[in-house]
The first five atom37 places (N, CA, C, CB, O) and aatype in JSON, in Angstrom:
{
  "aatype": [12, 11, 7, 15, 2, 10, 13, 11, 8, 11, 5, 9, 6, 6, 1, 0, 0, 6, 9, 0, 0, 13, 9, 9, 6, 2, 2, 0, 16, 19, 1, 5, 16, 0, 11, 5, 13, 7, 9, 15, 11, 15, 16, 19, 8, 11, 3, 19, 16, 6, 1, 10, 10, 5, 19, 2, 14, 15, 10, 0, 6, 1, 0, 1, 19, 19, 10, 3, 10, 2, 11, 15, 6, 1, 8, 9, 1, 7, 7, 10, 0, 16, 11, 6, 11, 18, 10, 8, 11, 7, 11, 16, 19, 5, 7, 18],
  "atom_mask": [
    [1, 1, 1, 1, 1],
    [1, 1, 1, 1, 1],
    [1, 1, 1, 0, 1],
    [1, 1, 1, 1, 1],
    [1, 1, 1, 1, 1],
    [1, 1, 1, 1, 1],
    [1, 1, 1, 1, 1],
    [1, 1, 1, 1, 1],
    [1, 1, 1, 1, 1],
    [1, 1, 1, 1, 1],
    [1, 1, 1, 1, 1],
    [1, 1, 1, 1, 1],
    [1, 1, 1, 1, 1],
    [1, 1, 1, 1, 1],
    [1, 1, 1, 1, 1],
    [1, 1, 1, 1, 1],
    [1, 1, 1, 1, 1],
    [1, 1, 1, 1, 1],
    [1, 1, 1, 1, 1],
    [1, 1, 1, 1, 1],
    [1, 1, 1, 1, 1],
    [1, 1, 1, 1, 1],
    [1, 1, 1, 1, 1],
    [1, 1, 1, 1, 1],
    [1, 1, 1, 1, 1],
    [1, 1, 1, 1, 1],
    [1, 1, 1, 1, 1],
    [1, 1, 1, 1, 1],
    [1, 1, 1, 1, 1],
    [1, 1, 1, 1, 1],
    [1, 1, 1, 1, 1],
    [1, 1, 1, 1, 1],
    [1, 1, 1, 1, 1],
    [1, 1, 1, 1, 1],
    [1, 1, 1, 1, 1],
    [1, 1, 1, 1, 1],
    [1, 1, 1, 1, 1],
    [1, 1, 1, 0, 1],
    [1, 1, 1, 1, 1],
    [1, 1, 1, 1, 1],
    [1, 1, 1, 1, 1],
    [1, 1, 1, 1, 1],
    [1, 1, 1, 1, 1],
    [1, 1, 1, 1, 1],
    [1, 1, 1, 1, 1],
    [1, 1, 1, 1, 1],
    [1, 1, 1, 1, 1],
    [1, 1, 1, 1, 1],
    [1, 1, 1, 1, 1],
    [1, 1, 1, 1, 1],
    [1, 1, 1, 1, 1],
    [1, 1, 1, 1, 1],
    [1, 1, 1, 1, 1],
    [1, 1, 1, 1, 1],
    [1, 1, 1, 1, 1],
    [1, 1, 1, 1, 1],
    [1, 1, 1, 1, 1],
    [1, 1, 1, 1, 1],
    [1, 1, 1, 1, 1],
    [1, 1, 1, 1, 1],
    [1, 1, 1, 1, 1],
    [1, 1, 1, 1, 1],
    [1, 1, 1, 1, 1],
    [1, 1, 1, 1, 1],
    [1, 1, 1, 1, 1],
    [1, 1, 1, 1, 1],
    [1, 1, 1, 1, 1],
    [1, 1, 1, 1, 1],
    [1, 1, 1, 1, 1],
    [1, 1, 1, 1, 1],
    [1, 1, 1, 1, 1],
    [1, 1, 1, 1, 1],
    [1, 1, 1, 1, 1],
    [1, 1, 1, 1, 1],
    [1, 1, 1, 1, 1],
    [1, 1, 1, 1, 1],
    [1, 1, 1, 1, 1],
    [1, 1, 1, 0, 1],
    [1, 1, 1, 0, 1],
    [1, 1, 1, 1, 1],
    [1, 1, 1, 1, 1],
    [1, 1, 1, 1, 1],
    [1, 1, 1, 1, 1],
    [1, 1, 1, 1, 1],
    [1, 1, 1, 1, 1],
    [1, 1, 1, 1, 1],
    [1, 1, 1, 1, 1],
    [1, 1, 1, 1, 1],
    [1, 1, 1, 1, 1],
    [1, 1, 1, 0, 1],
    [1, 1, 1, 1, 1],
    [1, 1, 1, 1, 1],
    [1, 1, 1, 1, 1],
    [1, 1, 1, 1, 1],
    [1, 1, 1, 0, 1],
    [1, 1, 1, 1, 1]
  ],
  "atom_positions": [
    [[-3.83, -20.27, -26.07], [-3.92, -18.93, -25.67], [-4.71, -18.96, -24.29], [-4.63, -18.02, -26.82], [-4.26, -18.3, -23.36]],
    [[-5.68, -19.6, -24.14], [-6.55, -19.4, -23.12], [-5.96, -19.71, -21.83], [-7.69, -20.14, -23.33], [-6.12, -19.19, -20.72]],
    [[-5.11, -20.86, -22.31], [-4.46, -21.72, -20.86], [-3.4, -20.44, -20.27], [0.0, 0.0, 0.0], [-3.3, -20.26, -19.05]],
    [[-2.63, -19.58, -21.27], [-1.77, -18.89, -20.39], [-2.78, -17.45, -20.02], [-0.14, -18.58, -21.22], [-2.31, -16.73, -19.13]],
    [[-3.83, -17.08, -20.5], [-4.64, -15.86, -19.87], [-5.15, -16.49, -18.65], [-5.93, -15.2, -20.83], [-5.28, -15.67, -17.75]],
    [[-5.53, -17.83, -18.28], [-5.8, -18.27, -17.16], [-4.78, -18.5, -16.19], [-6.4, -19.2, -17.36], [-5.17, -18.64, -15.02]],
    [[-3.59, -18.57, -16.43], [-2.54, -18.7, -15.82], [-2.16, -17.22, -15.37], [-1.59, -19.45, -16.64], [-1.84, -17.04, -14.19]],
    [[-2.17, -16.35, -16.09], [-1.9, -14.98, -15.83], [-2.83, -14.49, -14.67], [-2.09, -14.14, -17.12], [-2.44, -13.98, -13.62]],
    [[-4.21, -14.75, -15.07], [-5.17, -14.1, -13.91], [-4.68, -14.66, -12.63], [-6.84, -14.49, -14.07], [-4.51, -13.96, -11.64]],
    [[-4.41, -16.1, -12.67], [-4.36, -16.76, -11.5], [-3.09, -16.21, -10.69], [-4.33, -18.27, -11.78], [-3.06, -16.3, -9.46]],
    [[-2.04, -15.64, -11.43], [-1.07, -14.97, -10.79], [-1.38, -13.72, -10.27], [-0.1, -14.85, -11.54], [-0.66, -13.29, -9.37]],
    [[-2.49, -12.94, -10.73], [-2.83, -11.69, -10.5], [-3.54, -11.39, -9.02], [-3.67, -11.34, -11.62], [-3.62, -10.42, -8.27]],
    [[-4.1, -13.03, -9.03], [-5.33, -13.33, -7.86], [-4.43, -13.54, -6.65], [-6.45, -14.86, -8.16], [-4.82, -13.3, -5.51]],
    [[-3.16, -14.04, -6.94], [-2.34, -14.9, -5.81], [-1.6, -13.39, -5.27], [-1.0, -16.43, -6.55], [-1.66, -13.04, -4.09]],
    [[-0.96, -12.63, -6.25], [-0.46, -11.49, -5.97], [-1.35, -10.38, -4.8], [-0.29, -10.94, -7.38], [-0.98, -9.89, -3.74]],
    [[-2.67, -10.29, -5.55], [-3.51, -9.49, -4.41], [-3.67, -10.16, -3.19], [-4.93, -9.17, -4.83], [-3.85, -9.44, -2.2]],
    [[-3.65, -11.39, -3.02], [-3.92, -11.8, -1.87], [-2.37, -11.63, -0.84], [-4.55, -13.33, -2.11], [-2.37, -11.38, 0.37]],
    [[-1.34, -11.79, -1.55], [-0.05, -11.6, -0.63], [0.07, -10.08, -0.5], [1.42, -12.27, -1.31], [0.69, -9.7, 0.5]],
    [[-0.46, -9.06, -1.39], [-0.37, -7.84, -0.89], [-1.21, -7.39, 0.3], [-0.57, -7.07, -1.87], [-0.94, -6.6, 1.21]],
    [[-2.15, -7.98, 0.1], [-3.48, -7.92, 0.97], [-2.55, -8.36, 2.77], [-5.03, -9.52, 0.19], [-2.36, -7.57, 3.71]],
    [[-2.22, -9.59, 2.7], [-1.86, -10.08, 3.38], [-0.61, -9.43, 4.4], [-1.8, -10.99, 2.74], [-0.49, -9.6, 5.61]],
    [[0.35, -8.58, 3.41], [1.52, -7.78, 3.87], [0.67, -6.57, 4.41], [2.72, -7.39, 2.62], [1.07, -6.05, 5.45]],
    [[-0.33, -6.12, 3.88], [-0.79, -4.79, 4.3], [-1.14, -5.05, 5.88], [-2.17, -4.22, 3.35], [-0.69, -4.43, 6.84]],
    [[-2.14, -6.26, 5.9], [-2.41, -6.6, 7.11], [-1.64, -6.57, 8.14], [-2.75, -7.51, 7.08], [-1.95, -5.77, 9.03]],
    [[-0.54, -7.36, 8.3], [0.6, -8.06, 8.86], [1.31, -6.76, 9.53], [1.58, -8.95, 7.66], [1.49, -6.46, 10.71]],
    [[1.68, -5.98, 8.12], [2.56, -4.97, 8.76], [2.01, -3.44, 9.2], [3.66, -4.78, 7.79], [2.73, -2.58, 9.7]],
    [[0.63, -3.31, 8.92], [-0.28, -2.12, 8.88], [0.5, -1.07, 7.93], [-0.59, -1.5, 10.48], [0.78, 0.08, 8.28]],
    [[0.78, -1.59, 6.8], [1.55, -1.15, 5.87], [0.82, -0.11, 5.2], [1.98, -2.16, 5.05], [-0.4, -0.24, 5.26]],
    [[1.3, 1.02, 4.51], [0.77, 1.93, 3.51], [1.01, 1.34, 1.98], [1.5, 3.39, 3.71], [1.83, 0.49, 1.63]],
    [[-0.01, 2.07, 1.16], [0.01, 1.74, 0.1], [1.44, 1.9, -0.89], [-1.03, 2.34, -0.25], [1.63, 1.26, -1.93]],
    [[2.25, 2.76, -0.38], [3.45, 3.33, -1.06], [4.53, 1.9, -0.47], [3.92, 5.27, -0.41], [5.2, 1.16, -1.18]],
    [[4.39, 1.88, 1.11], [5.47, 0.4, 1.51], [5.14, -0.69, 0.57], [5.2, -0.36, 3.23], [5.91, -1.46, 0.0]],
    [[4.08, -0.62, 0.52], [3.67, -2.19, -0.14], [4.23, -1.96, -1.57], [1.73, -2.65, -0.2], [4.88, -2.88, -2.04]],
    [[4.07, -0.97, -2.22], [4.45, -0.88, -3.7], [5.76, -1.16, -3.82], [4.19, 0.44, -4.35], [6.25, -2.02, -4.56]],
    [[6.48, -0.25, -2.92], [7.63, -0.57, -2.68], [8.24, -1.99, -2.6], [7.78, -0.01, -1.73], [9.04, -2.42, -3.44]],
    [[7.79, -2.68, -1.53], [8.21, -4.13, -1.06], [8.11, -4.73, -2.47], [7.14, -4.95, 0.21], [9.13, -5.01, -3.1]],
    [[6.84, -4.92, -2.97], [6.44, -5.9, -4.18], [6.92, -5.08, -5.39], [4.68, -6.28, -4.3], [6.39, -5.55, -6.4]],
    [[7.67, -4.09, -5.66], [8.4, -3.64, -6.92], [7.03, -3.3, -7.68], [0.0, 0.0, 0.0], [6.99, -3.64, -8.86]],
    [[6.31, -2.89, -7.31], [4.98, -2.54, -8.44], [4.31, -0.87, -8.08], [3.41, -3.97, -8.13], [4.28, -0.23, -7.02]],
    [[3.95, -0.63, -9.12], [3.03, 0.98, -8.68], [2.16, 0.75, -7.7], [2.0, 1.72, -9.88], [1.57, -0.28, -7.4]],
    [[2.14, 2.3, -7.04], [0.69, 2.12, -5.89], [-0.45, 2.09, -6.76], [0.37, 3.54, -4.67], [-1.44, 1.59, -6.22]],
    [[-0.63, 2.5, -8.02], [-1.91, 2.03, -8.66], [-2.18, 0.55, -8.69], [-1.95, 2.49, -10.06], [-3.27, 0.0, -8.57]],
    [[-1.09, 0.04, -8.86], [-1.3, -1.71, -9.15], [-1.92, -1.92, -7.55], [0.57, -2.89, -9.57], [-3.06, -2.38, -7.51]],
    [[-1.47, -1.71, -6.62], [-1.55, -2.35, -5.25], [-3.01, -2.1, -4.92], [-0.49, -1.71, -4.09], [-3.74, -2.98, -4.47]],
    [[-3.42, -0.73, -5.19], [-4.57, -0.17, -4.51], [-5.46, -0.71, -5.51], [-4.62, 1.45, -4.24], [-6.52, -1.02, -4.97]],
    [[-5.46, -0.99, -6.99], [-6.6, -1.82, -7.74], [-6.61, -3.41, -7.01], [-6.19, -1.91, -9.6], [-7.61, -3.99, -6.6]],
    [[-5.22, -3.91, -6.99], [-5.38, -5.33, -6.66], [-6.28, -5.49, -5.4], [-3.97, -5.99, -6.42], [-7.29, -6.2, -5.42]],
    [[-5.86, -4.74, -4.2], [-6.74, -4.77, -2.94], [-8.03, -4.51, -3.18], [-6.35, -3.85, -1.94], [-8.89, -5.28, -2.74]],
    [[-8.37, -3.39, -3.91], [-9.96, -2.45, -3.73], [-10.54, -3.29, -4.89], [-9.99, -0.32, -4.09], [-11.7, -3.64, -4.67]],
    [[-10.03, -3.71, -6.09], [-11.13, -4.51, -7.06], [-10.77, -5.82, -7.18], [-11.27, -3.96, -8.56], [-11.59, -6.59, -6.7]],
    [[-9.7, -6.38, -7.73], [-9.16, -7.45, -7.97], [-9.63, -8.5, -6.82], [-7.73, -7.2, -8.1], [-10.35, -9.4, -7.26]],
    [[-9.39, -8.54, -5.54], [-9.14, -9.16, -4.35], [-10.56, -9.51, -3.92], [-8.32, -8.26, -3.34], [-10.79, -10.61, -3.4]],
    [[-11.58, -8.55, -4.12], [-12.9, -8.06, -3.66], [-13.6, -9.26, -4.18], [-13.44, -6.54, -4.23], [-14.5, -9.89, -3.61]],
    [[-12.89, -9.53, -5.69], [-13.82, -10.59, -6.5], [-13.6, -11.98, -5.99], [-13.5, -10.6, -8.12], [-14.45, -12.86, -6.08]],
    [[-12.27, -12.15, -5.39], [-11.41, -13.43, -5.38], [-11.77, -13.91, -3.89], [-9.61, -13.14, -5.66], [-12.24, -15.03, -3.68]],
    [[-11.53, -13.06, -2.97], [-11.47, -13.19, -1.46], [-11.93, -11.89, -0.52], [-9.97, -13.51, -1.12], [-11.14, -11.17, 0.09]],
    [[-13.23, -11.77, -0.53], [-14.0, -10.37, -0.04], [-13.58, -10.24, 1.53], [-15.9, -10.47, -0.21], [-13.34, -9.13, 2.0]],
    [[-13.51, -11.31, 2.24], [-13.13, -10.89, 3.75], [-11.45, -10.75, 3.85], [-13.72, -12.17, 4.93], [-10.94, -10.27, 4.86]],
    [[-10.82, -11.12, 2.96], [-9.33, -10.69, 3.14], [-9.35, -9.1, 2.43], [-8.13, -11.92, 2.23], [-8.68, -8.18, 2.91]],
    [[-10.15, -8.94, 1.36], [-10.13, -7.57, 1.12], [-11.1, -6.63, 1.95], [-10.39, -7.42, -0.25], [-11.16, -5.48, 1.53]],
    [[-11.69, -6.87, 2.81], [-12.11, -6.08, 3.87], [-11.42, -6.05, 4.89], [-13.18, -6.33, 4.24], [-11.71, -5.18, 5.71]],
    [[-10.47, -6.83, 5.15], [-9.64, -6.61, 6.19], [-8.33, -5.76, 6.13], [-9.35, -7.76, 6.57], [-7.82, -5.13, 7.05]],
    [[-7.87, -5.88, 4.73], [-7.05, -4.86, 4.25], [-7.56, -3.5, 3.76], [-6.4, -5.38, 3.28], [-6.8, -2.53, 3.73]],
    [[-8.8, -3.41, 3.4], [-9.55, -2.18, 3.55], [-9.35, -1.53, 4.79], [-10.9, -2.4, 3.39], [-8.7, -0.48, 4.76]],
    [[-9.71, -1.87, 5.68], [-9.82, -1.52, 7.21], [-8.15, -0.85, 7.26], [-10.2, -3.17, 8.43], [-8.18, 0.38, 7.23]],
    [[-7.13, -1.27, 7.3], [-5.95, -0.86, 7.25], [-5.65, 0.18, 6.51], [-5.3, -1.68, 6.97], [-5.0, 1.14, 6.93]],
    [[-6.22, 0.02, 5.02], [-5.81, 1.4, 4.06], [-6.97, 2.54, 4.61], [-6.04, 1.04, 2.0], [-6.95, 3.63, 4.03]],
    [[-7.56, 2.44, 5.25], [-8.8, 3.31, 5.75], [-8.2, 4.16, 6.9], [-10.16, 2.34, 6.32], [-8.3, 5.37, 7.08]],
    [[-7.61, 3.27, 7.58], [-6.99, 3.91, 8.63], [-5.79, 4.65, 8.72], [-6.85, 3.16, 9.35], [-5.58, 5.52, 9.57]],
    [[-4.81, 4.22, 7.61], [-3.64, 4.76, 6.88], [-4.27, 6.18, 6.17], [-3.03, 3.56, 5.68], [-3.7, 7.21, 6.51]],
    [[-5.25, 6.29, 5.35], [-5.64, 7.23, 4.86], [-6.26, 8.49, 6.02], [-6.52, 6.64, 3.89], [-6.13, 9.71, 5.87]],
    [[-6.77, 7.97, 6.89], [-7.4, 9.02, 7.93], [-5.88, 9.51, 8.84], [-8.85, 8.11, 9.14], [-5.88, 10.56, 9.49]],
    [[-5.05, 8.9, 8.8], [-4.03, 9.25, 9.68], [-2.8, 9.82, 8.64], [-3.6, 7.89, 10.65], [-1.78, 10.27, 9.17]],
    [[-2.89, 9.81, 7.46], [-1.85, 10.57, 6.61], [-1.36, 11.92, 6.51], [-2.15, 10.46, 5.57], [-0.29, 12.35, 6.08]],
    [[-2.63, 12.69, 7.13], [-2.26, 14.29, 7.48], [-1.6, 14.39, 8.39], [-3.24, 15.22, 7.77], [-1.07, 15.5, 8.42]],
    [[-1.22, 13.48, 9.57], [-0.74, 13.5, 10.49], [0.9, 12.92, 10.3], [-1.65, 12.89, 11.3], [1.85, 13.41, 10.9]],
    [[0.97, 12.15, 9.63], [2.29, 11.69, 8.93], [2.81, 12.72, 8.03], [2.09, 10.4, 8.08], [4.04, 12.84, 8.06]],
    [[2.16, 13.5, 7.23], [2.52, 14.54, 6.3], [3.07, 15.5, 7.14], [0.0, 0.0, 0.0], [4.21, 15.92, 6.91]],
    [[2.24, 15.99, 8.32], [2.5, 17.06, 9.2], [3.75, 17.02, 9.91], [0.0, 0.0, 0.0], [4.42, 18.04, 10.06]],
    [[4.09, 15.86, 10.36], [5.03, 15.21, 11.24], [6.46, 15.19, 10.32], [4.44, 13.62, 11.72], [7.6, 15.51, 10.67]],
    [[5.98, 14.72, 9.1], [7.52, 14.73, 8.11], [7.81, 16.22, 7.61], [7.38, 13.65, 6.49], [9.01, 16.47, 7.52]],
    [[7.1, 17.03, 7.35], [7.04, 18.6, 7.37], [7.92, 18.91, 8.41], [5.57, 19.27, 7.63], [9.05, 19.27, 8.11]],
    [[7.67, 18.85, 9.3], [7.98, 19.48, 10.88], [9.29, 18.85, 10.82], [6.89, 18.96, 12.4], [10.19, 19.64, 11.13]],
    [[9.7, 17.62, 10.52], [10.9, 17.11, 10.64], [12.03, 17.78, 9.46], [10.67, 15.57, 10.55], [13.23, 17.98, 9.62]],
    [[11.36, 17.97, 8.51], [12.24, 18.7, 7.37], [12.64, 20.02, 7.92], [11.42, 18.94, 5.91], [13.8, 20.43, 7.85]],
    [[11.62, 20.73, 8.49], [12.21, 22.09, 8.61], [13.02, 22.02, 10.03], [10.98, 23.33, 8.57], [13.85, 22.91, 10.23]],
    [[12.84, 21.12, 10.91], [13.82, 21.17, 11.79], [15.18, 21.06, 11.69], [13.6, 20.5, 12.45], [16.06, 21.57, 12.38]],
    [[15.25, 20.15, 10.47], [16.75, 19.78, 10.25], [16.95, 21.02, 9.11], [17.1, 17.94, 9.63], [18.12, 21.37, 9.17]],
    [[16.39, 21.6, 8.35], [16.67, 22.66, 7.63], [17.22, 23.84, 8.6], [15.44, 23.01, 6.85], [18.16, 24.6, 8.33]],
    [[16.66, 23.83, 9.46], [16.79, 25.19, 10.51], [18.29, 24.75, 11.22], [0.0, 0.0, 0.0], [19.04, 25.71, 11.4]],
    [[18.79, 23.51, 11.61], [20.06, 23.16, 12.02], [20.98, 23.4, 10.92], [20.13, 21.81, 12.49], [22.13, 23.64, 11.26]],
    [[20.78, 23.39, 9.98], [21.99, 23.68, 8.79], [21.78, 24.93, 8.51], [21.98, 22.82, 7.35], [22.79, 25.48, 8.07]],
    [[20.88, 25.59, 8.6], [21.01, 27.27, 8.41], [21.6, 27.95, 9.55], [19.58, 28.02, 8.22], [22.22, 28.99, 9.31]],
    [[21.51, 27.46, 11.01], [22.24, 28.11, 12.0], [23.51, 27.46, 12.22], [21.51, 28.2, 13.21], [24.38, 28.01, 12.91]],
    [[23.69, 26.22, 11.63], [24.94, 26.1, 11.6], [26.1, 26.91, 10.89], [0.0, 0.0, 0.0], [27.27, 26.57, 11.06]],
    [[25.77, 27.95, 10.11], [26.77, 28.5, 9.19], [27.44, 29.43, 10.12], [26.19, 29.2, 7.84], [28.39, 30.11, 9.73]]
  ]
}
């Protein structure tokens, strides 16, 4: 039983490192990363901010920089998405 737990733990550590590398290389958001890996946003966040910190602190810190940048810019992306939504909505209404 201990062997399988150790194997599972190693898999999680490797996944956390892969996730961090993806975030860093692509300046990816948590949502984009979760979609790419087929896991939840919560898992992405926990892997990078908690699990990876124990295994590879320098990689975790580099990923954290990208996540913090994304967090600081999210209100801008949200505003642009809303603007785009209403621009298209207006065209549909005017088209009648």
